C-alpha positions as CSV (number, residue, x, y, z in Angstrom):
1,X,3.1,-25.9,-8.1
2,X,3.6,-27.3,-5.1
3,X,3.2,-24.6,-1.8
4,X,4.3,-24.5,1.5
5,X,1.6,-23.4,3.9
6,X,2.9,-23.2,7.6
7,X,6.1,-25.5,7.3
8,X,3.0,-28.6,5.7
9,X,3.5,-29.3,1.9
10,X,0.8,-29.5,-0.8
11,X,0.1,-29.8,-4.6
12,X,-2.1,-27.1,-6.6
13,X,-2.8,-26.9,-10.1
14,X,-2.5,-23.6,-11.8
15,X,-6.0,-22.0,-10.3
16,X,-5.1,-22.9,-7.0
17,X,-6.9,-26.1,-6.8
18,X,-5.4,-28.7,-4.0
19,X,-4.2,-32.2,-6.2
20,X,-2.5,-33.3,-3.1
21,X,-3.5,-32.3,0.5
22,X,-1.2,-30.6,2.8
23,X,0.4,-32.3,5.2
24,X,4.6,-32.7,7.3
25,X,6.4,-34.7,5.2
26,X,8.9,-32.7,2.5
27,X,7.8,-32.8,-1.7
28,X,10.8,-32.9,-3.7
29,X,9.6,-32.1,-7.7
30,X,11.0,-33.3,-11.1
31,X,9.8,-32.9,-14.3
32,X,7.6,-36.0,-14.4
33,X,6.1,-36.7,-11.3
34,X,7.3,-36.2,-7.6
35,X,8.0,-37.8,-4.3
36,X,7.2,-37.2,-0.9
37,X,9.8,-37.8,1.3
38,X,9.3,-39.1,4.7
39,X,12.7,-40.1,6.8
40,X,14.8,-42.3,4.5
41,X,11.4,-43.6,2.9
42,X,10.3,-41.7,-0.2
43,X,6.6,-42.4,-1.8
44,X,6.1,-41.5,-5.9
45,X,3.1,-40.0,-7.0
46,X,2.2,-38.6,-10.9
47,X,1.0,-34.6,-11.0
48,X,-2.1,-36.1,-10.9
49,X,-2.0,-36.6,-7.6
50,X,-1.8,-40.7,-7.8
51,X,0.8,-43.0,-6.1
52,X,3.4,-44.9,-8.7
53,X,5.9,-47.7,-8.1
54,X,9.6,-46.2,-7.7
55,X,10.5,-48.6,-10.7
56,X,8.8,-46.9,-13.1
57,X,10.3,-43.3,-11.9
58,X,12.6,-43.5,-14.6
59,X,12.2,-40.0,-16.3
60,X,10.6,-39.6,-19.9
61,X,13.9,-37.7,-20.7
62,X,16.1,-38.7,-23.5
63,X,19.2,-37.6,-24.5
64,X,20.9,-39.1,-27.8
65,X,18.5,-42.0,-26.2
66,X,19.2,-42.4,-23.0
67,X,16.9,-42.7,-20.3
68,X,17.5,-40.6,-16.6
69,X,16.6,-42.6,-14.0
70,X,17.0,-39.9,-10.8
71,X,15.8,-42.7,-8.5
72,X,18.4,-45.0,-8.5
73,X,20.9,-41.8,-10.2
74,X,21.8,-43.6,-13.4
75,X,21.4,-43.3,-17.4
76,X,20.7,-46.5,-19.4
77,X,19.9,-46.9,-22.8
78,X,17.3,-48.3,-24.3
79,X,17.3,-51.4,-23.8
80,X,17.2,-50.6,-20.0
81,X,21.6,-51.6,-20.1
82,X,23.1,-48.9,-17.7
83,X,25.5,-46.5,-18.9
84,X,26.7,-44.7,-16.3
85,X,25.2,-44.1,-12.6
86,X,26.2,-41.9,-9.7
87,X,25.9,-40.6,-6.1
88,X,23.3,-38.6,-7.3
89,X,21.8,-36.9,-10.4
90,X,20.3,-33.7,-9.8
91,X,17.4,-32.3,-12.1
92,X,19.4,-29.5,-13.0
93,X,20.1,-30.7,-16.9
94,X,20.7,-28.6,-20.0
95,X,21.0,-29.4,-23.6
96,X,22.1,-33.1,-22.6
97,X,24.3,-32.0,-19.8
98,X,23.3,-33.4,-16.3
99,X,24.6,-31.8,-13.0
100,X,26.0,-35.0,-11.5
101,X,27.4,-35.9,-8.0
102,X,30.1,-38.8,-7.0
103,X,32.4,-39.3,-3.7
104,X,34.3,-36.0,-4.6
105,X,31.5,-33.5,-5.6
106,X,30.3,-32.4,-8.5
107,X,30.7,-32.1,-11.8
108,X,28.5,-32.6,-15.4
109,X,27.6,-35.4,-17.3
110,X,26.8,-34.9,-21.2
111,X,24.9,-37.6,-21.9
112,X,24.9,-36.8,-26.0
113,X,28.8,-37.6,-25.8
114,X,27.9,-40.3,-22.9
115,X,31.4,-38.6,-21.1
116,X,31.2,-37.2,-17.9
117,X,32.3,-33.5,-19.4
118,X,33.3,-31.6,-15.9
119,X,34.8,-33.7,-13.3
120,X,33.4,-34.5,-10.3
121,X,35.3,-32.3,-7.6
122,X,33.5,-29.2,-7.5
123,X,31.1,-28.3,-4.0
124,X,28.5,-27.1,-6.4
125,X,28.5,-26.4,-10.7
126,X,25.9,-25.0,-13.1
127,X,25.3,-26.7,-16.6
128,X,24.1,-23.6,-18.1
129,X,27.5,-23.0,-19.5
130,X,27.5,-25.2,-22.5
131,X,27.0,-22.3,-25.0
132,X,30.4,-20.8,-24.0
133,X,31.9,-23.7,-22.3
134,X,32.7,-21.8,-19.2
135,X,30.0,-23.5,-16.6
136,X,29.9,-21.6,-13.4
137,X,31.5,-24.0,-10.0
138,X,32.3,-23.3,-6.5
139,X,35.7,-24.5,-4.9
140,X,36.4,-23.9,-1.3
141,X,33.2,-21.7,-0.9
142,X,34.0,-19.0,-3.7
143,X,32.7,-19.4,-7.3
144,X,34.6,-19.5,-10.4
145,X,34.7,-20.6,-13.8
146,X,35.8,-24.0,-15.9
147,X,35.8,-25.2,-19.2
148,X,35.3,-28.7,-20.5
149,X,37.6,-31.6,-19.4
150,X,37.8,-29.2,-15.8
151,X,40.1,-26.6,-16.9
152,X,40.0,-23.3,-14.5
153,X,39.1,-20.6,-16.8
154,X,38.2,-17.8,-14.3
155,X,40.0,-17.9,-10.7
156,X,37.6,-18.8,-7.6
157,X,37.0,-15.5,-6.3
158,X,33.1,-14.9,-6.4
159,X,30.7,-15.0,-3.6
160,X,28.4,-15.7,-6.4
161,X,28.3,-16.3,-10.1
162,X,25.9,-17.0,-13.1
163,X,26.3,-18.3,-16.4
164,X,27.6,-16.3,-19.4
165,X,25.2,-14.7,-22.2
166,X,26.0,-16.7,-25.1
167,X,25.2,-13.1,-27.4
168,X,26.5,-10.3,-24.9
169,X,29.8,-13.2,-23.6
170,X,29.2,-11.1,-20.6
171,X,28.0,-13.2,-17.1
172,X,26.6,-11.2,-13.4
173,X,29.2,-12.3,-10.3
174,X,29.3,-11.0,-6.7
175,X,32.5,-9.9,-5.4
176,X,33.2,-11.0,-1.7
177,X,32.4,-7.7,1.1
């Protein structure tokens, strides 16, 4: 658990015990480690508070036997061969789908199928649309829904939009105004 006290960051366990003392640099968490950002440099730590080498931060998350290296923004097979690389791989992933960024914007990479599922052209996108094939995406400052392949399903007209519930087939949206 990360906490922020008067503009300073620290790391505490579930009991509130300080694991990493407060400091001014930014902390960025992932599923199995975190890094401290000080300007353009990053120092990685495991959740015990021990420093680890940047080369050892390839996530333990495997999707169809692909390793996700968040530090170098690439997907690799078990031998270390790069399968796909992006400008950024976010920690947002669901059922083998990852929110990724390229030069033109955000999209979704499906690590199970080893392909870009939704083109990298949106201001923002959510991976939580896999069951209904309706992914909330943001374009020109408005939210709408796109399908796999990038076809527009529901126009970009909302201030905010959330994923469809696979059972009720409903989604919460916020209109402008």
